[in-house]
C-alpha positions in Angstrom: 28.7 4.0 1.3 25.8 3.3 3.7 22.5 1.9 2.6 19.6 3.6 4.3 15.8 3.6 4.6 14.4 7.1 4.0 11.1 8.7 4.8 10.4 12.0 3.0 7.6 14.3 4.3 6.4 16.5 1.5 4.1 19.4 2.5 0.7 19.2 0.9 -1.3 22.1 -0.5 -3.1 24.3 2.1 -6.6 23.0 1.4 -5.6 19.3 2.1 -6.9 17.5 5.2 -3.4 16.2 5.8 -0.3 18.3 6.4 2.3 16.1 4.6 2.7 13.1 2.3 4.9 10.4 3.6 7.1 8.7 1.0 9.2 5.7 2.0 12.2 4.7 -0.1 15.7 3.3 0.0 19.0 4.9 -0.9 22.7 5.0 -0.6 24.7 7.9 1.0 27.2 8.9 -1.6 28.6 12.1 0.1 28.5 13.6 3.5 30.0 17.0 4.4 30.0 18.6 7.9 28.4 22.0 8.2 29.8 24.6 10.6 27.0 26.3 12.5 27.6 28.8 15.3 26.0 27.9 18.6 25.0 24.4 17.4 25.0 21.8 20.1 24.9 18.9 17.6 26.8 18.2 14.5 25.1 19.0 11.2 25.8 17.6 7.7 24.9 18.1 4.1 24.2 14.6 2.7 23.8 13.4 -0.9 21.7 10.3 -1.4 21.3 8.1 -4.4 17.8 6.8 -4.3 17.7 3.1 -5.2 14.1 2.2 -4.5 11.2 4.6 -5.1 7.8 3.5 -6.4 6.6 5.0 -9.7 3.7 6.5 -7.8 6.0 8.2 -5.3 8.3 9.3 -8.1 5.4 11.1 -9.7 4.5 12.8 -6.4 8.1 14.0 -5.9 8.3 15.3 -9.5 5.1 17.2 -9.1 6.2 18.7 -5.8 9.6 19.8 -7.3 7.9 21.2 -10.4 5.5 23.2 -8.3 8.0 24.4 -5.7 11.3 25.1 -7.5 12.4 28.1 -9.5 12.2 27.8 -13.3 15.8 28.9 -13.3 16.9 26.2 -10.9 18.2 22.8 -11.7 16.3 20.6 -14.2 15.3 17.7 -12.0 14.0 14.4 -13.4 13.6 11.1 -11.6 14.3 8.0 -13.6 14.2 4.3 -12.8 
């Protein structure tokens, strides 16, 4: 498993003066799977990350974003310390 630094860019609402909220956190790659794409010059992967260090403030921002932008029939996502 690889420890990584992660920067998430979450799109903000249209009326915001900024385009995205930067969230910096740490994580561990727990799974990596190659994706086969036609006409791709570079390799692509699906990656699963276990987040190990996210501030409580940023957790709330992520939870709000997921709540506002995911289907009510989708996965029930909750971030926990």
